[in-house]
N, CA, C and O atoms as a GROMACS GRO file, in nm:
protein
  340
    1MET      N    1   9.166   9.696   7.982
    1MET     CA    2   9.061   9.618   7.999
    1MET      C    3   8.934   9.736   7.956
    1MET      O    4   8.944   9.853   7.994
    2SER      N    5   8.830   9.693   7.883
    2SER     CA    6   8.743   9.772   7.830
    2SER      C    7   8.633   9.798   7.938
    2SER      O    8   8.622   9.718   8.030
    3VAL      N    9   8.557   9.898   7.930
    3VAL     CA   10   8.454   9.928   8.024
    3VAL      C   11   8.351   9.818   8.035
    3VAL      O   12   8.303   9.796   8.146
    4LEU      N   13   8.309   9.740   7.925
    4LEU     CA   14   8.240   9.627   7.926
    4LEU      C   15   8.288   9.522   8.005
    4LEU      O   16   8.216   9.460   8.083
    5GLU      N   17   8.419   9.499   7.986
    5GLU     CA   18   8.487   9.379   8.076
    5GLU      C   19   8.494   9.417   8.217
    5GLU      O   20   8.486   9.329   8.302
    6GLN      N   21   8.510   9.558   8.253
    6GLN     CA   22   8.506   9.589   8.389
    6GLN      C   23   8.366   9.578   8.444
    6GLN      O   24   8.351   9.536   8.559
    7VAL      N   25   8.274   9.609   8.377
    7VAL     CA   26   8.118   9.601   8.424
    7VAL      C   27   8.098   9.454   8.440
    7VAL      O   28   8.052   9.416   8.548
    8ILE      N   29   8.128   9.359   8.341
    8ILE     CA   30   8.097   9.213   8.368
    8ILE      C   31   8.170   9.168   8.488
    8ILE      O   32   8.106   9.094   8.563
    9ASN      N   33   8.284   9.196   8.521
    9ASN     CA   34   8.352   9.163   8.624
    9ASN      C   35   8.283   9.205   8.756
    9ASN      O   36   8.275   9.122   8.847
   10ILE      N   37   8.230   9.340   8.770
   10ILE     CA   38   8.158   9.394   8.874
   10ILE      C   39   8.027   9.319   8.889
   10ILE      O   40   7.981   9.306   9.003
   11VAL      N   41   7.966   9.272   8.791
   11VAL     CA   42   7.838   9.214   8.788
   11VAL      C   43   7.853   9.072   8.844
   11VAL      O   44   7.788   9.027   8.939
   12ALA      N   45   7.954   9.001   8.770
   12ALA     CA   46   7.976   8.861   8.828
   12ALA      C   47   8.007   8.861   8.967
   12ALA      O   48   7.955   8.775   9.039
   13LYS      N   49   8.089   8.951   9.016
   13LYS     CA   50   8.145   8.950   9.163
   13LYS      C   51   8.022   8.970   9.242
   13LYS      O   52   7.999   8.895   9.337
   14GLN      N   53   7.931   9.075   9.207
   14GLN     CA   54   7.820   9.089   9.290
   14GLN      C   55   7.738   8.957   9.318
   14GLN      O   56   7.697   8.923   9.429
   15LEU      N   57   7.721   8.888   9.200
   15LEU     CA   58   7.640   8.760   9.208
   15LEU      C   59   7.717   8.636   9.236
   15LEU      O   60   7.667   8.524   9.222
   16ASP      N   61   7.848   8.656   9.280
   16ASP     CA   62   7.942   8.545   9.320
   16ASP      C   63   7.951   8.441   9.195
   16ASP      O   64   7.949   8.320   9.220
   17LYS      N   65   7.962   8.481   9.070
   17LYS     CA   66   7.973   8.394   8.962
   17LYS      C   67   8.089   8.429   8.874
   17LYS      O   68   8.149   8.537   8.879
   18ASP      N   69   8.116   8.328   8.790
   18ASP     CA   70   8.229   8.351   8.700
   18ASP      C   71   8.203   8.454   8.587
   18ASP      O   72   8.100   8.437   8.521
   19PRO      N   73   8.285   8.558   8.557
   19PRO     CA   74   8.252   8.645   8.462
   19PRO      C   75   8.236   8.591   8.307
   19PRO      O   76   8.200   8.666   8.216
   20SER      N   77   8.265   8.464   8.291
   20SER     CA   78   8.236   8.404   8.161
   20SER      C   79   8.110   8.374   8.134
   20SER      O   80   8.073   8.348   8.020
   21GLU      N   81   8.024   8.373   8.250
   21GLU     CA   82   7.878   8.345   8.248
   21GLU      C   83   7.794   8.477   8.186
   21GLU      O   84   7.674   8.480   8.162
   22PHE      N   85   7.887   8.581   8.169
   22PHE     CA   86   7.802   8.703   8.140
   22PHE      C   87   7.864   8.759   8.002
   22PHE      O   88   7.982   8.747   7.969
   23ALA      N   89   7.762   8.821   7.928
   23ALA     CA   90   7.787   8.887   7.805
   23ALA      C   91   7.713   9.024   7.799
   23ALA      O   92   7.630   9.062   7.882
   24GLU      N   93   7.754   9.090   7.691
   24GLU     CA   94   7.684   9.223   7.679
   24GLU      C   95   7.537   9.217   7.681
   24GLU      O   96   7.475   9.311   7.731
   25SER      N   97   7.481   9.127   7.637
   25SER     CA   98   7.326   9.096   7.635
   25SER      C   99   7.265   9.029   7.754
   25SER      O  100   7.144   9.007   7.758
   26THR      N  101   7.345   8.996   7.850
   26THR     CA  102   7.286   8.944   7.983
   26THR      C  103   7.194   9.023   8.039
   26THR      O  104   7.229   9.138   8.069
   27ASP      N  105   7.061   8.980   8.063
   27ASP     CA  106   6.967   9.054   8.145
   27ASP      C  107   6.988   9.036   8.284
   27ASP      O  108   6.988   8.923   8.331
   28LEU      N  109   7.006   9.141   8.359
   28LEU     CA  110   7.035   9.140   8.488
   28LEU      C  111   6.928   9.069   8.573
   28LEU      O  112   6.966   8.989   8.658
   29GLN      N  113   6.815   9.089   8.560
   29GLN     CA  114   6.699   9.009   8.632
   29GLN      C  115   6.718   8.876   8.608
   29GLN      O  116   6.719   8.796   8.701
   30GLU      N  117   6.736   8.838   8.481
   30GLU     CA  118   6.733   8.686   8.449
   30GLU      C  119   6.860   8.622   8.522
   30GLU      O  120   6.858   8.504   8.556
   31ALA      N  121   6.969   8.705   8.546
   31ALA     CA  122   7.089   8.649   8.597
   31ALA      C  123   7.073   8.643   8.745
   31ALA      O  124   7.155   8.579   8.811
   32GLY      N  125   6.974   8.704   8.802
   32GLY     CA  126   6.951   8.687   8.953
   32GLY      C  127   6.959   8.813   9.011
   32GLY      O  128   6.952   8.809   9.134
   33PHE      N  129   6.973   8.929   8.959
   33PHE     CA  130   6.986   9.045   9.048
   33PHE      C  131   6.857   9.080   9.112
   33PHE      O  132   6.747   9.080   9.056
   34GLU      N  133   6.880   9.108   9.233
   34GLU     CA  134   6.758   9.178   9.301
   34GLU      C  135   6.783   9.313   9.348
   34GLU      O  136   6.899   9.353   9.346
   35SER      N  137   6.687   9.389   9.390
   35SER     CA  138   6.698   9.537   9.430
   35SER      C  139   6.831   9.555   9.508
   35SER      O  140   6.913   9.631   9.456
   36LEU      N  141   6.860   9.503   9.611
   36LEU     CA  142   6.983   9.541   9.682
   36LEU      C  143   7.124   9.508   9.589
   36LEU      O  144   7.226   9.577   9.588
   37ASP      N  145   7.102   9.392   9.517
   37ASP     CA  146   7.229   9.388   9.424
   37ASP      C  147   7.248   9.494   9.342
   37ASP      O  148   7.362   9.534   9.319
   38VAL      N  149   7.131   9.554   9.284
   38VAL     CA  150   7.153   9.673   9.194
   38VAL      C  151   7.226   9.794   9.255
   38VAL      O  152   7.314   9.864   9.203
   39ILE      N  153   7.166   9.806   9.388
   39ILE     CA  154   7.206   9.929   9.474
   39ILE      C  155   7.376   9.896   9.497
   39ILE      O  156   7.456   9.988   9.480
   40GLU      N  157   7.415   9.790   9.527
   40GLU     CA  158   7.544   9.758   9.564
   40GLU      C  159   7.635   9.770   9.443
   40GLU      O  160   7.750   9.813   9.450
   41MET      N  161   7.575   9.728   9.331
   41MET     CA  162   7.640   9.728   9.194
   41MET      C  163   7.660   9.866   9.174
   41MET      O  164   7.774   9.893   9.137
   42ILE      N  165   7.581   9.967   9.186
   42ILE     CA  166   7.591  10.093   9.165
   42ILE      C  167   7.696  10.172   9.240
   42ILE      O  168   7.760  10.265   9.190
   43PHE      N  169   7.709  10.126   9.361
   43PHE     CA  170   7.805  10.179   9.451
   43PHE      C  171   7.965  10.122   9.399
   43PHE      O  172   8.069  10.185   9.411
   44ASN      N  173   7.952  10.011   9.351
   44ASN     CA  174   8.089   9.945   9.300
   44ASN      C  175   8.118  10.015   9.179
   44ASN      O  176   8.234  10.054   9.165
   45LEU      N  177   8.026  10.041   9.082
   45LEU     CA  178   8.053  10.102   8.966
   45LEU      C  179   8.117  10.260   8.985
   45LEU      O  180   8.212  10.307   8.923
   46GLU      N  181   8.048  10.314   9.072
   46GLU     CA  182   8.086  10.451   9.121
   46GLU      C  183   8.233  10.466   9.159
   46GLU      O  184   8.315  10.548   9.117
   47ASP      N  185   8.248  10.370   9.248
   47ASP     CA  186   8.391  10.362   9.319
   47ASP      C  187   8.499  10.322   9.200
   47ASP      O  188   8.608  10.379   9.198
   48GLU      N  189   8.466  10.230   9.109
   48GLU     CA  190   8.558  10.175   9.012
   48GLU      C  191   8.604  10.276   8.914
   48GLU      O  192   8.720  10.291   8.878
   49PHE      N  193   8.493  10.348   8.871
   49PHE     CA  194   8.494  10.452   8.748
   49PHE      C  195   8.502  10.589   8.806
   49PHE      O  196   8.520  10.680   8.725
   50LYS      N  197   8.491  10.618   8.929
   50LYS     CA  198   8.500  10.747   8.993
   50LYS      C  199   8.388  10.834   8.923
   50LYS      O  200   8.412  10.946   8.878
   51ILE      N  201   8.274  10.778   8.917
   51ILE     CA  202   8.149  10.859   8.858
   51ILE      C  203   8.041  10.859   8.942
   51ILE      O  204   8.042  10.781   9.038
   52ASP      N  205   7.938  10.939   8.923
   52ASP     CA  206   7.816  10.956   8.993
   52ASP      C  207   7.710  10.884   8.904
   52ASP      O  208   7.706  10.921   8.787
   53ILE      N  209   7.634  10.798   8.939
   53ILE     CA  210   7.531  10.734   8.873
   53ILE      C  211   7.409  10.789   8.917
   53ILE      O  212   7.373  10.763   9.032
   54PRO      N  213   7.335  10.863   8.841
   54PRO     CA  214   7.195  10.915   8.890
   54PRO      C  215   7.103  10.782   8.903
   54PRO      O  216   7.080  10.705   8.810
   55PHE      N  217   7.054  10.767   9.036
   55PHE     CA  218   6.974  10.651   9.063
   55PHE      C  219   6.903  10.659   9.192
   55PHE      O  220   6.962  10.679   9.298
   56ASN      N  221   6.774  10.643   9.183
   56ASN     CA  222   6.678  10.652   9.304
   56ASN      C  223   6.668  10.512   9.363
   56ASN      O  224   6.613  10.430   9.290
   57ALA      N  225   6.707  10.473   9.471
   57ALA     CA  226   6.699  10.349   9.534
   57ALA      C  227   6.566  10.303   9.566
   57ALA      O  228   6.541  10.184   9.588
   58ASN      N  229   6.475  10.400   9.571
   58ASN     CA  230   6.330  10.365   9.604
   58ASN      C  231   6.242  10.322   9.472
   58ASN      O  232   6.123  10.291   9.475
   59GLU      N  233   6.324  10.325   9.360
   59GLU     CA  234   6.261  10.283   9.235
   59GLU      C  235   6.319  10.152   9.193
   59GLU      O  236   6.423  10.109   9.242
   60THR      N  237   6.255  10.093   9.107
   60THR     CA  238   6.315   9.952   9.049
   60THR      C  239   6.434  10.004   8.952
   60THR      O  240   6.446  10.124   8.928
   61ALA      N  241   6.509   9.922   8.905
   61ALA     CA  242   6.615   9.953   8.816
   61ALA      C  243   6.567  10.031   8.695
   61ALA      O  244   6.468   9.986   8.637
   62PRO      N  245   6.617  10.127   8.657
   62PRO     CA  246   6.571  10.216   8.555
   62PRO      C  247   6.594  10.132   8.422
   62PRO      O  248   6.671  10.037   8.413
   63SER      N  249   6.505  10.188   8.309
   63SER     CA  250   6.508  10.107   8.202
   63SER      C  251   6.634  10.108   8.121
   63SER      O  252   6.653  10.028   8.030
   64GLN      N  253   6.726  10.209   8.157
   64GLN     CA  254   6.854  10.219   8.072
   64GLN      C  255   6.965  10.111   8.161
   64GLN      O  256   7.085  10.103   8.134
   65MET      N  257   6.904  10.041   8.258
   65MET     CA  258   7.009   9.939   8.323
   65MET      C  259   6.941   9.804   8.333
   65MET      O  260   6.929   9.755   8.445
   66ARG      N  261   6.897   9.740   8.226
   66ARG     CA  262   6.842   9.625   8.208
   66ARG      C  263   6.934   9.500   8.187
   66ARG      O  264   6.916   9.387   8.232
   67SER      N  265   7.033   9.543   8.110
   67SER     CA  266   7.152   9.435   8.061
   67SER      C  267   7.273   9.492   8.099
   67SER      O  268   7.283   9.614   8.118
   68VAL      N  269   7.374   9.407   8.113
   68VAL     CA  270   7.520   9.431   8.120
   68VAL      C  271   7.549   9.543   8.012
   68VAL      O  272   7.597   9.651   8.046
   69GLY      N  273   7.524   9.518   7.903
   69GLY     CA  274   7.542   9.617   7.787
   69GLY      C  275   7.506   9.769   7.820
   69GLY      O  276   7.577   9.869   7.803
   70ASP      N  277   7.373   9.760   7.874
   70ASP     CA  278   7.306   9.890   7.917
   70ASP      C  279   7.396   9.960   8.017
   70ASP      O  280   7.422  10.080   8.014
   71ILE      N  281   7.441   9.872   8.109
   71ILE     CA  282   7.516   9.948   8.216
   71ILE      C  283   7.652   9.992   8.163
   71ILE      O  284   7.699  10.099   8.202
   72ALA      N  285   7.719   9.914   8.075
   72ALA     CA  286   7.848   9.953   8.020
   72ALA      C  287   7.835  10.083   7.941
   72ALA      O  288   7.921  10.171   7.945
   73ARG      N  289   7.702  10.091   7.854
   73ARG     CA  290   7.686  10.209   7.795
   73ARG      C  291   7.670  10.347   7.871
   73ARG      O  292   7.723  10.453   7.837
   74LEU      N  293   7.584  10.326   7.983
   74LEU     CA  294   7.570  10.425   8.079
   74LEU      C  295   7.700  10.473   8.131
   74LEU      O  296   7.721  10.594   8.136
   75VAL      N  297   7.785  10.391   8.170
   75VAL     CA  298   7.910  10.416   8.231
   75VAL      C  299   8.001  10.495   8.118
   75VAL      O  300   8.059  10.601   8.142
   76GLU      N  301   8.004  10.435   8.009
   76GLU     CA  302   8.083  10.506   7.910
   76GLU      C  303   8.026  10.657   7.886
   76GLU      O  304   8.105  10.749   7.865
   77THR      N  305   7.901  10.674   7.891
   77THR     CA  306   7.839  10.806   7.872
   77THR      C  307   7.878  10.891   7.972
   77THR      O  308   7.923  11.002   7.942
   78LEU      N  309   7.866  10.850   8.103
   78LEU     CA  310   7.915  10.928   8.219
   78LEU      C  311   8.054  10.960   8.196
   78LEU      O  312   8.084  11.080   8.192
   79LEU      N  313   8.142  10.871   8.180
   79LEU     CA  314   8.286  10.883   8.163
   79LEU      C  315   8.311  10.986   8.053
   79LEU      O  316   8.400  11.070   8.067
   80ALA      N  317   8.234  10.980   7.945
   80ALA     CA  318   8.264  11.079   7.853
   80ALA      C  319   8.224  11.232   7.893
   80ALA      O  320   8.293  11.330   7.866
   81GLY      N  321   8.112  11.233   7.957
   81GLY     CA  322   8.072  11.346   8.018
   81GLY      C  323   8.168  11.423   8.110
   81GLY      O  324   8.188  11.545   8.110
   82LYS      N  325   8.225  11.326   8.191
   82LYS     CA  326   8.323  11.373   8.296
   82LYS      C  327   8.452  11.409   8.229
   82LYS      O  328   8.523  11.492   8.285
   83ALA      N  329   8.489  11.355   8.117
   83ALA     CA  330   8.618  11.389   8.048
   83ALA      C  331   8.594  11.526   7.971
   83ALA      O  332   8.688  11.600   7.939
   84ALA      N  333   8.458  11.556   7.944
   84ALA     CA  334   8.435  11.682   7.867
   84ALA      C  335   8.428  11.817   7.953
   84ALA      O  336   8.430  11.930   7.903
   85LYS      N  337   8.421  11.790   8.087
   85LYS     CA  338   8.440  11.896   8.182
   85LYS      C  339   8.560  11.944   8.215
   85LYS      O  340   8.570  12.035   8.297
   0.00000   0.00000   0.00000
């Protein structure tokens, strides 16, 4: 399963929706994500991929996390950095 597919599954589960409703271009805010959803999704991503995502819960979702594809690319970048260590 690709990183994008895993991210889609996590996002869909967070919103209690079917993964088929999501694509790389799906905007999180338009999909119904609220600030608490973002925080919980971050925790789920960190658990799933064994990574640390730099995120300040007191801020709105960072610009690099607006779409499902943005999240998948961020996870891939963090995984690549982890592998390089």
